[in-house]
NUPA-128514 format. One line per field, with one value per residue: residue in three letters; x, y, z of N, C-alpha, C, CB in turn. Coordinates in steps of 0.001 Angstrom, whole numbers, plus 500000, padded with zeros to 6 digits. Glycine has a CB too. Layout:
<rs>
aa	[ALA|...]
n_xx	[X|...]
n_yy	[Y|...]
n_zz	[Z|...]
ca_xx	[X|...]
ca_yy	[Y|...]
ca_zz	[Z|...]
c_xx	[X|...]
c_yy	[Y|...]
c_zz	[Z|...]
cb_xx	[X|...]
cb_yy	[Y|...]
cb_zz	[Z|...]
</rs>
This chain:
<rs>
aa	[MET|ALA|LYS|THR|THR|LYS|GLY|VAL|ALA|ASP|LYS|LEU|ARG|GLN|LEU|TYR|GLN|LEU|GLN|LEU|ILE|ASP|SER|LYS|ILE|ASP|GLU|ILE|GLN|ILE|LEU|LYS|GLY|GLU|LEU|PRO|ILE|GLU|VAL|SER|ASP|LEU|GLU|ASP|GLU|ILE|ALA|GLY|LEU|GLU|THR|ARG|ILE|LYS|LYS|LEU|ASP|GLU|ASN|ILE|ALA|ASP|VAL|ASP|HIS|GLU|ILE|SER|ALA|HIS|ASN|ALA|ASN|ILE|LYS|GLU|SER|GLN|LEU|LEU|ILE|GLU|ARG|TYR|GLU|LYS|GLN|LEU|ASP|LYS|VAL|LYS|ASN|ASN|ARG|GLU|TYR|GLU|ALA|LEU|THR|LYS|GLU|ILE|GLU|MET|GLN|ASN|LEU|GLU|ILE|GLN|LEU|SER|GLU|LYS|LYS|ILE|ASN|ASP|ALA|SER|ALA|THR|LYS|GLU|THR|LYS|THR|VAL|THR|LEU|ASP|GLU|ALA|LYS|GLN|ARG|LEU|ALA|ASP|LYS|ALA|GLU|ASN|LEU|SER|VAL|LYS|LYS|VAL|GLU|LEU|GLU|LYS|ILE|ILE|GLN|LYS|THR|GLU|ASN|GLU|GLU|LYS|LYS|LEU|ARG|ARG|LYS|SER|GLU|LYS|GLU|ARG|ALA|THR|ILE|GLU|ASP|LYS|LEU|ILE|LYS|SER|TYR|ASP|ARG|ILE|ARG|ALA|ARG|TYR|ARG|ASN|GLY|LEU|ALA|VAL|VAL|THR|VAL|LYS|ARG|ASP|ALA|CYS|GLY|GLY|CYS|PHE|ASN|ARG|ILE|PRO|PRO|GLN|LEU|GLN|ILE|GLU|ILE|GLY|LEU|TYR|LYS|ASN|VAL|MET|ALA|CYS|GLU|HIS|CYS|GLY|ARG|VAL|LEU|VAL|ASP|ASP|ILE|ILE|SER|GLU|GLU|LEU|GLU|ALA|ALA|ASN|ALA]
n_xx	[661680|661394|660440|662286|662763|664057|667284|667325|669314|669578|667725|667827|670090|668964|666741|667746|669285|666951|666460|668857|668631|666202|666467|667850|666847|665268|666791|666944|664211|664139|666278|664961|663469|659934|659820|657746|655694|654762|654775|652480|651059|651306|649918|646924|646113|647057|645073|642633|643148|642563|640272|638981|639641|638247|635563|635718|636196|633700|631974|632495|632055|629450|628298|629361|627174|625074|625536|625730|622723|621122|622322|620802|618489|618266|618584|616948|614345|615356|615263|611688|611348|612116|610471|607821|608196|608128|605293|604050|604503|601668|600129|595890|594292|594317|594073|595646|598432|599427|599586|601289|603165|603838|604132|606876|608760|608028|609936|612290|613052|613195|615827|617361|617408|618417|620677|621422|622152|623693|625892|626773|626759|629569|630808|631253|631950|634778|635579|635724|637540|640170|640397|640165|642815|644838|644292|645340|647636|649171|648366|650608|652390|652074|652885|655698|656790|656495|657179|660100|660332|659441|661311|664047|662768|662914|665509|666262|665041|666734|668890|668388|666439|667059|669064|667399|664944|666872|667140|664744|663650|665427|664939|662355|662503|664712|662361|661127|661888|662108|660352|656046|655377|657908|658034|655539|655277|658074|657340|655040|656498|658102|656044|655595|657871|659240|661793|661749|662894|662930|664275|667654|670899|672383|673655|676749|675221|672819|669380|669046|667367|665912|667092|667023|668917|669688|668683|672103|671236|669434|670888|672781|670996|670179|672961|672945|671227|668400|665832|664547|664762|663122|663102|662386|661732|660633|660316|661510|663621|666094|669383|673043|676200|677929|676398|675500|677833|679184|677153|676707|679402|679755|677926|678719]
n_yy	[538233|537398|534450|531854|529734|526813|525274|521669|521100|523315|524015|521694|522380|525286|524087|522392|524348|525682|523844|523366|526311|526081|523597|525182|526670|524709|523739|526008|526119|523485|524013|525506|524031|522312|524607|526634|524814|524346|526560|527777|526078|526184|529115|528976|526577|528170|530197|528413|527838|530369|531025|528534|529178|531859|530597|529667|530486|532357|530567|529680|532021|532123|530383|531325|532998|531743|530503|532460|533459|531606|531457|534313|533177|531533|532367|534771|532698|531892|534442|534910|532107|533056|535489|533607|532346|533915|534961|532491|532534|533846|533053|531782|529161|525712|525878|527923|527981|525073|526209|527480|526675|524361|526227|526772|524708|523751|526737|525843|523302|524445|525749|523511|522489|524637|524486|521858|522617|524473|523129|521558|523202|523929|522646|521781|524303|523878|521746|522826|525293|524099|522494|524936|526495|524251|524760|527468|526757|525154|527146|528957|527448|526652|529471|530415|528360|528377|531600|530738|529547|531362|533351|531151|531251|532956|534127|532441|532781|535705|535256|533876|535159|536874|535367|534148|535285|536732|534265|533097|535129|535099|532102|532921|534843|532558|531531|532340|532213|529222|527554|526994|524605|522954|523792|523515|520670|520278|521327|520175|517423|517895|518175|515779|514156|514474|515585|517846|517109|516969|517739|515890|513898|511432|508818|507122|504801|504519|506277|509897|510521|508467|506621|503766|501757|503043|502323|501670|501840|504659|505794|507214|508317|510228|512048|513061|514913|515284|515039|515879|513137|511518|510205|506590|504874|507149|509138|511856|514270|513574|514317|514736|514182|516685|518514|518866|519539|521635|523465|523320|524019|526481|527728|527227]
n_zz	[442538|439549|437628|436146|433073|434038|434195|435179|436348|437541|438821|441479|442584|443621|445208|447021|448508|449132|450457|453195|454134|455383|456895|458786|460081|461415|463149|464596|466074|467120|469165|470589|471289|473540|474965|474100|473988|476384|477795|476502|477877|480307|480692|480072|482333|484367|484292|483998|486790|488025|488003|488271|491869|492081|491597|493835|495818|496033|496231|499386|500381|499793|501396|504058|504235|504635|506936|508221|507979|509435|511958|512488|512145|514461|516592|516516|517188|519536|521423|520706|522295|524375|524886|524808|527407|529147|528754|529772|532206|532666|531647|531400|530754|530008|527566|526652|527587|526574|523703|523525|524750|523133|520895|521764|521749|519035|518286|519582|517853|515115|515744|516166|514166|512362|513721|512458|510283|509881|511225|508945|507205|507984|507910|504896|504055|504993|503584|501499|501708|502116|499595|498174|499288|498315|495854|495083|496290|494099|491687|492719|492227|489547|488289|489323|487670|485272|485139|484953|482996|480891|481126|480185|477437|476457|476797|474381|472580|472204|471540|468721|467508|465839|463807|462800|461828|459491|458020|457562|455820|453892|453420|452485|449894|448401|447490|446036|443735|442358|440240|440879|441284|442812|444511|445703|445957|447265|449356|450450|451295|453383|455244|455512|457082|460478|460912|458465|456235|452896|450884|450211|450015|448446|450261|450732|448849|449627|450468|451285|453194|454315|454329|452413|449707|447204|443763|441371|438139|438975|440421|438320|436879|438887|438398|435499|435868|433707|434666|437773|440528|442074|445936|446217|447902|449713|448765|449238|447212|445672|445747|443801|445136|444295|443869|446173|448444|446677|447323|450287|451031|450522|451973|454696]
ca_xx	[662446|660454|660730|662140|662740|666175|667723|667466|670426|669891|666276|668155|670808|667672|666168|668367|669872|666045|666319|669269|667570|664870|666787|668562|665486|664063|667912|666578|662821|664224|666802|663157|662129|658375|659357|656808|654002|655228|654464|651195|650046|651123|649177|646679|646349|646713|643819|641886|643097|642247|638513|638600|639226|637552|634940|636216|635752|632025|631316|632993|631412|627766|627867|628764|625986|624031|625856|624712|621595|621241|622950|620604|617382|618871|618866|614979|613863|615516|614282|610040|611263|611942|608880|607103|608204|607723|604113|603797|603743|600100|598308|594937|593937|595605|594867|596796|599597|599524|599793|602885|604524|604057|605563|608608|608760|608441|611095|613022|612975|614150|617174|617932|617554|619657|622057|622657|622320|625593|627165|626329|627201|630334|632361|631117|633041|636355|636793|636198|638727|641560|640282|641192|643927|645172|644139|646153|649352|649215|648391|651506|653253|652662|653009|657047|657346|655717|658396|661399|659969|658866|663536|664413|662070|663155|666550|666954|664568|666718|669725|668421|665856|667901|669136|665769|664058|667555|667088|663708|663551|666312|663760|660902|663637|665173|661145|660425|662936|661889|658393|654794|654932|658428|657094|654187|655772|659065|656108|653971|657605|658488|655650|655385|658182|659610|663271|661253|663943|662111|666087|668231|671222|672601|675238|676645|674675|671729|668727|670034|666458|665301|668396|667059|668999|668973|669628|672677|670907|668528|672257|673483|670415|670461|673724|672969|670396|667663|664643|664192|663956|662757|663719|661112|660411|659829|659575|662094|664191|667543|671163|674628|677234|678283|675492|675524|679224|679149|676150|677596|680511|678997|677075|679416]
ca_yy	[538083|536612|533761|531549|528040|526447|523661|520710|521539|525278|523603|520682|523446|525944|523137|521961|525637|526363|523192|523633|527185|525237|523188|526421|527362|523786|523784|527126|525163|522105|524887|526378|523027|522283|525659|528152|524992|524189|528240|527926|525107|526763|529545|528310|526337|529200|530651|527841|527654|531238|530705|528219|529583|532933|530238|529002|532207|532579|528980|529978|533196|532003|529405|532268|534165|530483|530471|534255|533430|530774|532207|535094|532442|530997|534485|535102|531637|532643|535185|533790|531352|533546|535853|532294|531532|534615|533982|531120|532968|534729|532022|531504|528230|525074|525549|528929|526835|524153|527034|528794|525456|524004|527349|527098|523318|524176|526976|524544|522551|525663|526405|522299|522485|525210|524506|521008|523242|524880|521829|520955|524435|524618|521070|522437|525171|523046|520963|523851|525638|522972|522611|526483|526298|523409|525576|528729|526110|524345|528536|529618|526687|527167|530634|530393|527521|529714|532674|530227|528835|532009|533589|530572|531201|534733|534359|531752|534035|537219|534733|533673|536010|538080|534403|533318|536578|537035|533258|533325|536246|534052|531382|533354|535189|531543|529960|533190|532189|528124|526817|526964|523251|521776|524617|522845|519323|520248|522264|518206|516183|518614|518125|514941|514270|514554|515770|517853|516978|516816|517207|515017|513431|509947|509205|505086|503945|504740|507402|510537|510922|507339|505303|502789|501580|503740|501511|502200|503251|505634|507347|507285|509317|511512|512485|513483|516337|514873|515002|515818|512655|510819|508117|505056|504736|508176|510373|512844|514396|513310|515689|514398|514686|517708|519876|519124|519505|522920|524677|523288|524536|527984|527956|527364]
ca_zz	[441568|438108|437516|434753|432725|434292|433758|435839|437609|438450|439941|441830|443563|444445|446309|448412|448643|449973|452424|453752|454988|456216|457856|460113|460779|462135|464752|466143|466736|467906|470092|471013|472362|473346|475988|473862|474138|477840|478050|476193|478338|482151|480478|480046|483411|485888|483775|484860|488474|488748|487742|489661|493096|492445|492057|495084|496654|495579|497715|500560|500868|499921|502401|505175|504290|504766|508303|508793|507950|510331|513341|512764|512784|515902|517414|516307|518109|521342|521679|520370|522920|525535|524831|525099|528579|530300|528715|529721|534322|532622|530842|532057|530779|529530|526362|526265|528014|525529|522969|524050|525002|521432|519765|522182|521294|517649|518124|519767|516480|514396|516786|516808|512749|512022|514407|511703|508845|510360|511278|507114|505419|508320|506693|503613|503646|505271|502702|499806|502358|501727|498133|498018|499702|497536|494328|495724|496279|492743|491304|493123|491977|488342|488665|489283|486518|484048|485414|484600|481366|479711|480511|479339|475891|476433|476684|473109|471286|472037|471243|467679|466410|464484|462885|462757|461139|458219|457865|457375|454572|452735|452313|451255|448759|447801|447176|445272|442467|442161|440493|442091|441451|442839|445716|446791|446700|448716|451372|450671|451233|454820|455830|456272|458035|461796|460167|457851|455039|451757|449590|450535|448688|448113|450860|450496|448165|450244|450492|453042|454438|454245|454251|451828|449041|445579|441930|440996|437354|439361|440704|437572|436141|439221|437768|434738|435825|433464|435307|438770|440495|443767|446730|445181|449009|450929|447780|448498|446089|445068|444582|444246|445708|443482|443954|448033|448602|446737|448008|451544|450566|450120|452856|455488]
c_xx	[661711|661625|661190|662820|664583|665779|667734|667939|671165|668622|667102|669396|669725|667309|666658|669216|668678|666061|667504|669293|667439|664891|667104|667482|664835|665866|667092|665065|662843|665205|665771|662707|660721|658201|658764|655501|653841|654240|652764|650024|649644|650526|647821|645246|646292|645682|642839|641879|642346|640703|638182|638392|638615|636002|634685|635526|634639|631179|631389|632206|629755|627685|628231|628295|625479|624266|625108|623123|621308|621453|621131|619077|617392|618453|617153|614219|613882|614919|612551|610522|611263|610805|607696|606421|607590|605915|602989|603283|602437|599316|597647|594017|595088|595658|595637|598194|599859|599868|601028|603536|604149|604877|607042|609603|609567|609532|612454|613854|613553|615628|618217|618397|618034|620856|622734|622469|623437|626459|627560|627252|628720|632007|632614|632547|634411|636390|636753|637249|639711|641023|640730|642368|645038|645571|645476|647943|649482|649211|649820|652792|653980|652785|654720|657710|657017|657104|659431|661040|660364|660876|663883|663779|662971|664607|667149|665957|665632|668102|669820|667029|666091|668610|668032|665393|665340|666931|665305|663253|664741|665266|662577|662400|663865|663964|660884|661649|662805|660322|657354|655219|655814|658129|655686|654347|656738|658037|655952|655225|658120|657570|654974|656060|658884|660467|663044|662331|663500|663582|667126|669501|671915|674253|675306|675455|673434|670934|669086|668752|665473|665852|667910|667813|668863|669907|671419|672308|670293|670318|672784|672549|669899|671638|674139|671508|669415|666048|665464|663647|664547|662976|661927|660593|660236|659707|660612|663365|665062|668649|671426|675401|677633|677439|675560|676618|679246|678177|676352|678748|680432|678820|677497|679975]
c_yy	[537364|535329|532825|530155|528012|525217|522353|520979|522799|524619|522940|521393|524575|525179|523132|523093|525996|525225|523611|525186|526994|524577|523804|526653|526435|523804|524793|526330|524059|522834|525118|524727|522350|523762|525963|527211|524589|525659|528665|526816|525963|527351|529391|527325|527120|529756|529880|527447|529276|531500|530097|529121|530925|532059|529985|530061|532760|531971|530211|531000|532959|531012|530603|532496|533050|529823|531532|534178|532611|530335|533454|534035|531587|531881|534388|534264|531477|533272|535443|533669|531971|534895|534761|532269|532280|535402|532979|531387|533433|534093|531829|530325|527362|525203|526462|528522|526156|524886|527224|527480|524479|525207|526924|525508|523558|525336|526369|523887|522972|525779|524710|521989|523763|524837|523325|521540|524070|524411|521500|522031|524346|523611|521174|523104|524717|522920|521788|524756|525284|523185|523745|526366|525481|523899|526686|527994|525417|526197|528844|529057|526876|528918|530400|529018|528485|531109|531883|529769|529642|532927|532513|530352|532630|535091|533554|532326|534875|536575|534676|533940|536289|536243|534016|534092|536322|535718|532617|533783|535306|533233|531725|534116|533797|530985|530891|533055|529943|527887|526561|525281|521966|523030|523456|521044|518758|520523|520009|517622|516721|517893|516869|514027|514709|516284|516980|518253|516484|516642|517008|513801|511729|509840|507032|504856|504073|506470|508397|510476|509012|506204|503345|503019|502215|502740|501580|503194|504272|507290|507796|508378|510740|512664|513639|514438|516449|515236|515058|514063|512596|509612|507445|505269|505130|509305|511636|512906|514433|514705|514577|514637|516217|518926|519673|519570|521270|523699|523941|524196|525975|528544|527528|528421]
c_zz	[440241|438247|436064|434691|433162|434313|435480|437108|438509|439826|441288|442546|444257|445250|447365|449294|449579|451345|453150|454957|456051|457219|459318|460637|461855|463421|464992|466670|467605|469227|471149|471537|472492|474386|475060|474001|475639|478465|477977|477342|479570|481927|481207|481625|484445|485287|484572|485939|488878|488420|488680|491392|493071|492174|493472|496810|496775|496235|498630|500858|500685|500765|504095|505246|504666|506150|509025|509349|508925|511502|513603|512939|514837|517366|517967|517262|519722|521655|522071|521828|524305|526205|525422|526492|529467|529731|529475|531489|534060|532627|531970|532039|530515|528178|525746|526690|527205|524375|523481|524487|523720|521072|520609|521857|519609|517615|518315|518465|515609|514787|515963|513782|511764|511973|513368|510601|509262|510274|509461|506817|506519|507612|505514|503224|504290|504292|501550|500966|501852|500447|497623|497793|498604|496457|494209|495413|494873|491966|491547|492388|490297|487774|488183|488773|485314|483835|484981|482992|480677|479565|480385|477968|476181|475441|475124|472337|471124|471266|469352|466843|465446|463615|462630|461755|459754|457907|456755|455454|453509|452365|451315|449861|447317|446819|445913|443832|441816|441848|441466|442057|441970|444626|446056|447177|447120|449634|451533|451499|452910|455151|456177|456645|459298|461079|459297|456521|453427|450694|450370|449563|449005|449151|450838|450406|448114|450159|451467|453755|454799|454964|453546|450418|447474|444772|441738|439383|437826|440145|439563|436743|437158|438902|436498|434273|434752|433462|437093|439296|442323|444255|446262|446617|449076|450032|447860|447777|446360|444764|444732|444375|445617|444038|445545|448362|448300|447446|449521|451749|450847|451214|454426|456155]
cb_xx	[663569|660427|660125|662810|662168|667414|669917|668103|671355|668832|664896|668237|672014|666459|666159|669399|670175|664420|666354|669808|666402|664275|667492|669350|664255|663104|669928|666128|662078|665139|667244|661702|661783|657434|660165|656990|652938|657333|655342|651200|650616|652050|649326|647941|647152|647928|643659|641626|645110|643178|637961|639543|640286|637980|634953|638311|636250|631606|632814|634348|632001|626839|629092|628787|625294|624277|627301|624388|621141|621531|625181|621067|617309|620640|619223|614191|614490|616455|614530|609819|612049|613180|608526|608124|609474|609232|604507|605336|604658|599646|598399|594440|592957|595768|594144|596535|599407|598328|598915|602704|604445|602470|605304|608729|606896|607157|611049|611930|611899|613568|616660|615752|616320|619802|622016|622680|620965|626093|626288|624326|625934|629951|631949|629918|632702|636738|636555|634313|638837|641752|639042|641354|643636|644394|642398|645602|649731|647413|647368|651471|652578|651870|652430|657480|656603|653695|658672|661947|658496|656877|665016|664609|659907|663528|667081|667151|663210|666703|669582|668932|665698|670058|669837|664543|664010|669311|667429|663570|664228|667707|663089|659073|665370|665703|659269|660138|665254|662438|658222|652664|654488|660132|656342|652343|655617|660434|652756|653561|659149|658462|655372|654679|658139|660718|663801|660250|665002|660872|666947|667148|672433|672750|675346|677153|674959|672172|667537|670960|665005|665174|668948|665791|668710|669337|669032|673484|670196|666973|673855|673944|669158|670447|673832|673463|671341|668065|663583|663285|663693|661440|664157|661822|660013|660776|657810|662126|663999|667230|672667|675198|678143|678031|673668|675381|680158|679150|674110|678148|680709|677574|675935|679944]
cb_yy	[537380|537766|533660|532687|527460|526987|523894|519942|521147|527672|522052|519605|524350|526299|521933|520733|526589|526632|521175|523226|527194|524325|522718|528053|527668|521591|524187|529444|524505|520543|526139|527326|523601|520502|526696|529266|523845|524313|529231|527538|523474|527440|529389|528218|525956|530519|530448|527263|527399|532300|529839|527337|529529|534455|529726|529054|533397|532170|527001|530220|534531|531649|527563|532961|535186|529266|530608|535517|533211|530510|533522|536334|531159|531084|536649|534555|530658|533388|535503|531914|530520|533795|536066|531094|531089|535935|533419|529922|534692|535550|530035|532344|528208|523641|525124|530320|525937|523378|527990|530459|524332|523918|529894|527573|522611|524663|527698|523517|522399|527129|526415|520597|522104|525940|524050|519361|524126|525029|519907|521091|527048|524911|519230|523549|526647|521735|519237|525302|525304|521059|522480|527396|525648|522636|526639|529026|524712|522860|529481|529609|525413|526404|531013|530738|525913|530804|533239|528893|528515|533313|534267|529757|531095|535431|534020|530001|535141|538569|533563|532551|536821|539892|533461|533369|538680|537333|532905|534317|538316|533004|530710|535443|535336|530581|529410|534881|532895|527488|525579|527582|522956|520976|526514|523034|518566|521482|524081|516726|516289|520254|518927|514614|513936|512852|514373|518411|515877|518307|518619|514612|514683|509613|510555|503896|502910|504270|507126|512655|512704|507077|505055|502338|501009|505897|502819|501343|503128|504476|506989|505988|508548|511337|511696|512552|517581|514216|513405|516940|511565|510756|507955|502691|504505|508656|510954|513674|515109|512537|517403|513995|513956|517346|519915|517849|518284|523248|524798|522041|524212|528011|527321|526884]
cb_zz	[442119|435974|438212|433757|430470|436026|432902|435242|437212|436891|439091|440775|442599|443764|446090|448103|447195|449114|452733|453047|454714|455623|457420|459708|459596|460891|464852|465582|465736|466812|469453|469007|473196|474022|476790|471982|472998|478021|476646|474463|478666|483180|479557|479593|483364|486570|482228|484596|489341|488602|486524|489753|493986|491474|491514|494821|496090|494262|498469|500632|500022|498570|502151|505592|503000|503518|508506|507111|506872|510134|512734|512009|511481|515748|515484|514564|517704|521880|521010|518959|522556|525643|523217|525023|529051|530710|528233|529185|535541|531610|529968|531935|530132|529873|525442|526909|528979|525334|522846|525832|526879|520336|519986|524390|521294|516870|518528|520226|515936|514761|519552|518585|512367|512526|516314|511579|508129|511403|512236|506189|504925|510014|506312|503694|504047|506056|502258|498595|503444|502380|497686|499182|500934|497385|494261|497919|497677|492347|492108|494538|492327|487402|490315|490608|486362|485181|487014|485722|480819|480186|481672|479861|475411|478408|478033|472973|471648|473574|472095|467699|466518|465585|463136|464191|462331|458078|459405|458524|455157|453338|452956|452332|449860|448857|448579|446167|443474|443189|440263|441564|440237|441712|444903|445720|446299|448904|450726|448548|449571|455234|455704|456061|457860|462598|459149|458342|455567|451470|448322|451008|447894|445948|453231|451809|448464|451636|450592|453212|453709|453050|456450|451825|449493|445055|440109|441209|436343|441048|441599|437110|435352|440275|437689|434185|435622|433870|434727|438708|439295|444119|449857|444438|449918|452560|448469|449178|445356|443541|445203|444056|445277|441965|443089|449070|447424|445676|447292|451656|449196|449392|452352|455193]
</rs>
């Protein structure tokens, strides 16, 4: 729809109408609550846990490989010791005897070293296995929690999706009729406040957004529709009861 020059009252009606529509969209977002963020966070945590579990599995596999290598070393040393002990029965002099004895001592030391490394690796494996089991349990818990959250979110989306789409179309249609300058101001004010209120009424002589008192003279000027008036405290656009009641009744 082409934007045309309008009187202040018409501009205020359009802004307040847009505010009513956007506030309904905000209510739907509140209904969803923190669920979309919680779902996203859980998905990130699960991805992190899956990566950690994969890494732990790889670490444990490396430790198993290390233990197997040390066991192989022990068997090799044992075979060498057997061979050297058989050779001891055939030695011809002290030099050969001492050389074989030294080799047996060396292989025994190799066995002791490998056994120590096996014990250290086994302790490491036990620690990593406990950590892995804990990570798997956390993953299962997170996955279960994610499933529940997704079901909750899906129910809310199914309930509100059509209404939200309809409201967003209405919001875009309404925006197309409002001056760019006013839209920019409206969006800037909405982004400033958590409740998203950029256009409010004067209630009991106070701003409907920040609840600060509105001077009588300003209230009169609001009702004259000569200019778009804003609260001097919070900057929200102010409309009178005539416009608010008219549009709220029409949107009821």
